[in-house]
C-alpha positions as CSV (number, residue, x, y, z in Angstrom):
1,X,0.0,0.0,0.0
2,X,2.8,2.4,0.8
3,X,4.3,2.0,-2.6
4,X,1.1,3.0,-4.4
5,X,0.9,6.5,-5.8
6,X,-1.6,8.8,-4.0
7,X,-4.1,8.8,-6.8
8,X,-4.3,5.0,-6.8
9,X,-4.8,5.1,-3.1
10,X,-7.6,7.6,-3.5
11,X,-9.2,5.4,-6.2
12,X,-8.8,2.3,-4.0
13,X,-10.4,4.2,-1.0
14,X,-13.3,5.2,-3.3
15,X,-13.9,1.6,-4.4
16,X,-13.6,0.1,-0.9
17,X,-15.9,2.8,0.5
18,X,-18.6,2.1,-2.1
19,X,-18.3,-1.6,-1.5
20,X,-18.5,-1.2,2.3
21,X,-21.5,1.1,1.9
22,X,-23.4,-1.3,-0.3
23,X,-22.6,-4.3,2.0
24,X,-23.7,-2.4,5.1
25,X,-27.0,-1.5,3.6
26,X,-28.0,-5.2,3.7
27,X,-27.4,-5.5,7.5
28,X,-29.7,-4.3,10.2
29,X,-28.0,-1.3,11.9
30,X,-25.4,-1.1,9.2
31,X,-26.3,2.4,8.3
32,X,-26.0,3.5,12.0
33,X,-22.5,1.9,12.2
34,X,-21.3,3.8,9.1
35,X,-22.8,7.1,10.4
36,X,-21.5,6.7,13.9
37,X,-18.0,5.1,13.3
38,X,-17.0,5.8,9.7
39,X,-18.6,9.1,8.5
40,X,-16.9,11.2,11.3
41,X,-13.5,10.5,9.7
42,X,-14.9,11.9,6.4
43,X,-16.2,14.9,8.2
44,X,-12.7,15.4,9.8
45,X,-11.2,15.3,6.3
46,X,-13.7,17.9,5.0
47,X,-13.0,20.1,8.0
48,X,-9.3,19.9,7.4
49,X,-9.8,21.2,3.9
50,X,-11.9,24.1,5.2
51,X,-9.4,24.8,7.9
52,X,-6.6,25.4,5.4
53,X,-8.6,27.5,3.0
54,X,-8.0,31.0,4.6
55,X,-4.3,30.4,5.3
56,X,-3.8,29.1,1.8
57,X,-5.4,32.2,0.3
58,X,-3.4,34.6,2.4
59,X,-0.1,32.9,1.9
60,X,-0.3,32.1,-1.8
61,X,-2.0,35.3,-2.9
62,X,0.2,37.7,-1.0
63,X,3.2,35.8,-2.3
64,X,1.9,35.8,-5.8
65,X,1.1,39.5,-5.9
66,X,4.3,40.6,-4.1
67,X,6.3,38.5,-6.7
68,X,5.1,41.0,-9.3
69,X,7.7,43.6,-8.2
70,X,9.2,43.4,-11.7
71,X,6.0,44.9,-13.0
72,X,7.5,48.3,-12.5
73,X,10.1,47.8,-15.2
74,X,7.9,45.3,-17.2
75,X,4.6,47.2,-16.8
76,X,3.7,46.7,-20.4
77,X,4.3,42.9,-20.3
78,X,2.9,42.6,-16.7
79,X,-0.3,44.4,-17.5
80,X,-1.0,42.3,-20.6
81,X,-0.1,39.1,-18.8
82,X,-2.4,39.7,-15.9
83,X,-5.1,41.0,-18.1
84,X,-5.0,38.0,-20.5
85,X,-4.8,35.5,-17.5
86,X,-7.9,37.1,-15.9
87,X,-9.8,37.1,-19.3
88,X,-9.1,33.4,-20.0
89,X,-10.2,32.5,-16.5
90,X,-13.5,34.4,-16.9
91,X,-14.0,32.6,-20.2
92,X,-13.3,29.2,-18.6
93,X,-15.7,29.8,-15.7
94,X,-18.4,31.1,-18.0
95,X,-18.0,28.0,-20.3
96,X,-18.3,25.7,-17.2
97,X,-21.5,27.5,-16.1
98,X,-23.1,27.4,-19.5
99,X,-22.4,23.6,-19.9
100,X,-23.6,22.7,-16.4
101,X,-26.8,24.7,-16.8
102,X,-27.5,23.2,-20.2
103,X,-26.7,19.6,-19.2
104,X,-28.0,19.9,-15.6
105,X,-26.2,16.7,-14.3
106,X,-27.5,17.2,-10.8
107,X,-31.1,17.2,-12.0
108,X,-30.8,13.6,-13.0
109,X,-30.9,12.7,-9.3
110,X,-34.4,11.5,-8.3
111,X,-36.5,13.5,-5.9
112,X,-36.3,10.8,-3.3
113,X,-32.5,10.8,-3.4
114,X,-32.5,14.6,-3.3
115,X,-34.7,14.6,-0.2
116,X,-32.4,12.2,1.5
117,X,-29.4,14.4,0.6
118,X,-31.1,17.6,1.9
119,X,-32.3,15.9,5.1
120,X,-28.7,14.6,5.7
121,X,-27.4,18.2,5.6
122,X,-30.6,20.0,6.5
123,X,-29.3,22.3,9.2
124,X,-26.3,23.3,7.1
125,X,-28.3,23.8,3.9
126,X,-31.0,25.8,5.8
127,X,-28.5,28.3,7.1
128,X,-27.0,28.8,3.6
129,X,-30.5,29.2,2.1
130,X,-31.3,31.8,4.8
131,X,-28.1,33.7,4.1
132,X,-28.9,33.6,0.3
133,X,-32.4,35.0,0.9
134,X,-31.0,37.8,3.1
135,X,-28.5,38.7,0.3
136,X,-31.4,38.9,-2.3
137,X,-33.0,41.7,-0.2
138,X,-29.8,43.8,-0.2
139,X,-29.2,46.8,-2.4
140,X,-27.5,46.7,-5.9
141,X,-24.1,47.8,-4.5
142,X,-24.2,45.6,-1.5
143,X,-21.8,43.1,-3.1
144,X,-19.3,45.8,-3.7
145,X,-19.7,47.1,-0.1
146,X,-19.3,43.6,1.3
147,X,-16.0,43.2,-0.6
148,X,-14.1,45.5,1.8
149,X,-13.9,44.0,5.4
150,X,-14.1,46.2,8.4
151,X,-12.1,43.6,10.4
152,X,-9.8,41.2,8.6
153,X,-9.7,38.8,11.6
154,X,-13.5,38.6,11.6
155,X,-13.5,38.1,7.8
156,X,-10.9,35.3,8.1
157,X,-13.0,33.5,10.8
158,X,-15.7,32.6,8.2
159,X,-15.1,30.9,4.9
160,X,-18.2,32.6,3.6
161,X,-16.3,35.9,3.7
162,X,-13.5,34.6,1.4
163,X,-13.8,37.5,-1.1
164,X,-13.0,39.9,1.8
165,X,-9.9,37.8,2.6
166,X,-8.9,37.8,-1.1
167,X,-9.3,41.6,-1.2
168,X,-7.1,42.0,1.9
169,X,-4.5,39.7,0.5
170,X,-4.3,41.6,-2.9
171,X,-4.3,45.0,-1.0
172,X,-1.5,43.7,1.3
173,X,0.5,42.4,-1.7
174,X,0.3,45.8,-3.5
175,X,1.5,47.5,-0.3
176,X,4.6,45.2,-0.3
177,X,5.3,46.2,-3.9
178,X,5.1,49.9,-3.2
179,X,7.5,50.1,-0.2
180,X,11.3,49.9,-0.5
181,X,12.6,46.4,-1.0
182,X,14.8,46.5,2.1
183,X,11.6,47.1,4.1
184,X,9.4,44.6,2.3
185,X,12.0,41.8,2.2
186,X,11.5,40.5,5.8
187,X,7.8,40.5,5.4
188,X,8.0,38.9,2.0
189,X,10.4,36.2,3.3
190,X,7.9,35.5,6.1
191,X,5.1,34.9,3.6
192,X,7.3,32.9,1.3
193,X,8.1,30.6,4.3
194,X,4.5,30.7,5.4
195,X,3.4,29.6,1.9
196,X,5.8,26.7,2.0
197,X,4.4,25.6,5.4
198,X,0.9,25.8,4.0
199,X,1.8,23.7,0.9
200,X,3.4,21.1,3.2
201,X,0.2,21.0,5.3
202,X,-1.8,20.4,2.1
203,X,0.6,17.5,1.4
204,X,-0.1,16.1,4.9
205,X,-3.9,16.5,4.5
206,X,-3.8,14.8,1.1
207,X,-2.1,11.8,2.7
208,X,-5.4,11.3,4.5
209,X,-7.4,11.7,1.3
210,X,-7.8,7.9,0.7
211,X,-9.2,7.4,4.2
212,X,-11.4,10.5,3.9
213,X,-12.7,9.4,0.5
214,X,-13.3,5.9,2.0
215,X,-15.4,7.3,4.8
216,X,-17.3,9.8,2.7
217,X,-18.2,7.3,0.0
218,X,-19.3,4.7,2.5
219,X,-21.6,7.2,4.2
220,X,-22.8,8.5,0.9
221,X,-23.9,5.0,-0.2
222,X,-25.7,4.1,2.9
223,X,-27.4,7.5,3.2
224,X,-28.3,7.6,-0.5
225,X,-28.1,4.1,-2.0
226,X,-29.9,5.1,-5.3
227,X,-27.8,4.4,-8.4
228,X,-29.0,7.6,-10.0
229,X,-26.5,9.5,-7.9
230,X,-23.6,7.6,-9.6
231,X,-25.3,8.2,-13.0
232,X,-25.3,11.9,-12.2
233,X,-21.6,11.7,-11.3
234,X,-20.9,10.4,-14.8
235,X,-22.8,13.4,-16.4
236,X,-20.9,15.7,-14.0
237,X,-17.5,14.3,-15.3
238,X,-18.8,14.7,-18.9
239,X,-19.5,18.4,-18.3
240,X,-16.1,19.0,-16.8
241,X,-14.2,17.2,-19.6
242,X,-16.3,18.8,-22.3
243,X,-15.5,22.2,-20.9
244,X,-11.8,21.5,-20.7
245,X,-11.7,20.3,-24.3
246,X,-13.4,23.5,-25.3
247,X,-10.8,25.5,-23.5
248,X,-8.1,23.6,-25.3
249,X,-9.7,24.6,-28.6
250,X,-9.9,28.2,-27.5
251,X,-6.2,28.2,-26.7
252,X,-5.4,26.9,-30.1
253,X,-7.6,29.5,-31.7
254,X,-6.1,32.4,-29.6
255,X,-2.6,31.3,-30.5
256,X,-3.5,31.2,-34.2
257,X,-5.3,34.6,-34.2
258,X,-2.6,36.5,-32.3
259,X,0.6,34.8,-33.3
260,X,-0.3,33.2,-36.7
261,X,1.1,29.9,-35.4
262,X,-1.0,26.8,-36.1
263,X,-2.7,24.9,-33.3
264,X,-0.7,21.8,-34.5
265,X,2.6,23.7,-34.0
266,X,1.5,24.9,-30.5
267,X,0.2,21.5,-29.2
268,X,3.2,19.6,-30.6
269,X,5.5,22.0,-28.9
270,X,3.8,21.8,-25.5
271,X,2.8,18.1,-25.5
272,X,5.6,16.8,-23.1
273,X,4.6,19.4,-20.5
274,X,1.0,18.5,-20.9
275,X,1.8,14.8,-20.3
276,X,3.8,15.7,-17.2
277,X,1.0,17.9,-15.9
278,X,-1.5,15.1,-16.5
279,X,0.7,12.6,-14.6
280,X,1.7,14.9,-11.7
281,X,-1.5,17.1,-11.3
282,X,0.9,19.9,-10.4
283,X,1.6,22.9,-12.7
284,X,4.4,23.9,-10.2
285,X,6.2,20.5,-10.7
286,X,5.7,20.9,-14.5
287,X,7.0,24.5,-14.6
288,X,10.6,23.7,-15.5
289,X,9.5,21.5,-18.4
290,X,6.9,24.1,-19.5
291,X,9.6,26.8,-19.6
292,X,11.9,24.6,-21.6
293,X,9.3,23.7,-24.2
294,X,8.0,27.2,-24.5
295,X,11.4,28.7,-25.0
296,X,13.0,26.0,-27.3
297,X,10.0,24.6,-29.1
298,X,7.6,27.6,-29.3
299,X,10.2,30.3,-29.8
300,X,9.3,32.5,-26.8
301,X,12.1,34.7,-25.5
302,X,13.6,33.8,-22.1
303,X,12.7,37.2,-20.8
304,X,9.0,36.5,-21.4
305,X,9.0,32.9,-20.1
306,X,10.8,33.8,-16.9
307,X,8.1,36.4,-16.1
308,X,4.9,35.0,-17.6
309,X,5.1,31.3,-16.7
310,X,6.0,31.5,-13.0
311,X,3.2,34.0,-12.6
312,X,0.9,31.8,-14.6
313,X,1.6,28.8,-12.3
314,X,0.4,31.0,-9.4
315,X,-2.6,32.9,-10.8
316,X,-3.7,31.2,-14.0
317,X,-5.9,28.2,-13.2
318,X,-8.4,28.1,-16.1
319,X,-9.0,24.3,-15.8
320,X,-9.4,24.5,-12.1
321,X,-11.8,27.5,-12.3
322,X,-13.9,25.8,-14.9
323,X,-14.1,22.7,-12.7
324,X,-15.1,24.7,-9.7
325,X,-18.0,26.4,-11.6
326,X,-19.3,23.0,-12.8
327,X,-18.9,21.4,-9.4
328,X,-20.6,24.2,-7.5
329,X,-23.7,24.2,-9.7
330,X,-23.8,20.4,-9.8
331,X,-23.7,20.2,-6.0
332,X,-26.4,22.9,-5.8
333,X,-28.6,20.9,-8.3
334,X,-28.0,17.7,-6.3
335,X,-29.3,19.5,-3.2
336,X,-32.3,21.0,-5.1
337,X,-31.0,24.6,-4.8
338,X,-31.8,27.0,-7.6
339,X,-28.9,29.4,-8.1
340,X,-30.0,32.9,-9.3
341,X,-28.2,34.7,-12.1
342,X,-26.5,37.0,-9.6
343,X,-25.3,34.1,-7.5
344,X,-23.7,32.5,-10.6
345,X,-22.1,35.9,-11.5
346,X,-20.7,35.7,-8.0
347,X,-19.3,32.2,-8.8
348,X,-17.5,33.7,-11.8
349,X,-15.9,36.4,-9.6
350,X,-15.1,34.1,-6.7
351,X,-13.6,31.3,-8.9
352,X,-11.6,33.9,-10.9
353,X,-10.1,35.5,-7.8
354,X,-9.7,32.3,-5.9
355,X,-7.7,30.9,-8.8
356,X,-5.2,33.7,-8.2
357,X,-4.4,32.2,-4.8
358,X,-4.7,28.5,-5.8
359,X,-1.5,26.6,-5.0
360,X,0.0,24.8,-8.0
361,X,-0.1,21.4,-6.3
362,X,-2.4,18.4,-6.3
363,X,-5.6,18.8,-4.2
364,X,-5.4,22.6,-3.9
365,X,-8.3,22.9,-6.3
366,X,-10.6,21.1,-3.9
367,X,-9.6,23.6,-1.2
368,X,-10.5,26.4,-3.5
369,X,-13.8,24.8,-4.3
370,X,-14.7,25.1,-0.6
371,X,-14.3,28.9,-1.0
372,X,-16.6,29.0,-4.1
373,X,-19.2,26.8,-2.4
374,X,-19.2,28.9,0.8
375,X,-19.5,32.2,-1.1
376,X,-22.4,30.9,-3.2
377,X,-24.3,29.5,-0.2
378,X,-23.9,25.9,-1.2
379,X,-23.3,23.2,1.5
380,X,-19.6,22.4,1.6
381,X,-20.5,18.9,2.7
382,X,-21.5,18.4,-0.9
383,X,-17.9,17.8,-1.7
384,X,-18.6,14.2,-0.7
385,X,-20.5,13.9,-4.0
386,X,-17.6,14.7,-6.3
387,X,-14.4,13.7,-4.4
388,X,-14.6,10.1,-5.7
389,X,-13.8,11.2,-9.2
390,X,-11.8,14.3,-8.4
391,X,-8.3,12.8,-9.0
392,X,-8.7,11.9,-12.7
393,X,-10.5,15.3,-13.3
394,X,-7.6,17.0,-11.4
395,X,-5.2,15.4,-13.9
396,X,-7.2,16.8,-16.8
397,X,-7.7,20.3,-15.5
398,X,-4.0,20.6,-14.6
399,X,-3.2,19.8,-18.2
400,X,-5.4,22.7,-19.2
401,X,-3.8,25.0,-16.6
402,X,-0.3,24.4,-18.1
403,X,-1.6,24.7,-21.7
404,X,-3.1,28.1,-20.8
405,X,0.2,29.3,-19.4
406,X,2.0,28.4,-22.6
407,X,-0.7,30.0,-24.8
408,X,-0.6,33.3,-22.9
409,X,3.2,33.4,-23.0
410,X,3.1,33.1,-26.8
411,X,0.5,35.9,-27.1
412,X,2.4,38.2,-24.7
413,X,5.7,37.5,-26.4
414,X,4.2,38.3,-29.8
415,X,2.7,41.6,-28.5
416,X,6.1,42.8,-27.2
417,X,8.2,41.5,-30.2
418,X,9.8,38.6,-28.3
419,X,8.4,35.7,-30.3
420,X,10.9,34.1,-32.7
421,X,11.6,30.8,-34.3
422,X,12.0,27.6,-32.1
423,X,15.6,26.9,-31.1
424,X,15.7,23.3,-30.1
425,X,18.8,22.4,-28.1
426,X,18.2,18.7,-27.8
427,X,18.1,17.1,-31.2
428,X,16.3,14.0,-30.0
429,X,13.7,16.0,-28.0
430,X,11.8,17.3,-31.0
431,X,8.4,15.8,-31.6
């Protein structure tokens, strides 16, 4: 078991959890045993993800923004980079929302199963619905007013106030950029170290993922044994993968329109980085290969890659943002919650901003999803519905994240006259 890769352990935990759940449904008292002795471990895992959300946003986002200190001398490149990254993220989230609203994978769950789900999380769902109703009665600029916290410690105490935490982190990072470097360095060093600690904590939490998945799936089966739930999961996965494929097509089209390079040239050049991203689920681990492929095989100048790609690994998470939008609406549909247009616009804003602080490591997307769910008033416990198939989807969305970084680097390079012909150094590395 120790020699298995983490994603295989998660898949094994998923299978064993489903099997145990089905077996226990045939025993008197089996449901109670799962709920009393197994499910709490799943809840502990969910709570650990929620626990790390605020520190992850503060650490990663402050570090990411403060790393933009070169934007003063590369303002033209920096502005275009950030602008294109935000634009592609908004496009990705919008595509996800359109697909999930058209397909409506959560609506394939029967009313009986939906009632069971709602009753299982009735108190939590009720508080979220009440908060959503209160928000509907607010004025047109209430969302803008709520963006700025009056007390950062109060904002950080509730995951539902995550936009306020994001605002503070960005504001704090800008402050670090504007003060002299000798003054900002100790603070920046602190947050760099803080960020490393948080990433290590995520690693530790993800070690428990197989057991958390086992407990969550076992509880999910005994509490909602209907097979329509698993059919809905298949449609959910279809929505995510369809959206990711559309984003890939959009990257190829953008590269062709702005650089006149064919999609075949682009995808051939970046293919090894895509495969590595797929296997590791980490755009940070893939970054060295991405930089090598973009420089040598796509013809982007080193000055551009050294600036655009590291920033992209921090703030450009198109695949992750698309998945968060689909997952949030799917979970809402599964619980029978109707999300208004304004709430879905809030999902676009939250997913876009949350992607800026999303760590480029496996599992961080799930933590970011907690933020999106909380902000939209959707029960975070609904994570149990999708965690079973999160790992293969994580592999797919990380591939899209890396592809987006490469596409933007080519577009930015072309706009500043830094896009040339490929200069392949390794003769046997050319596809």
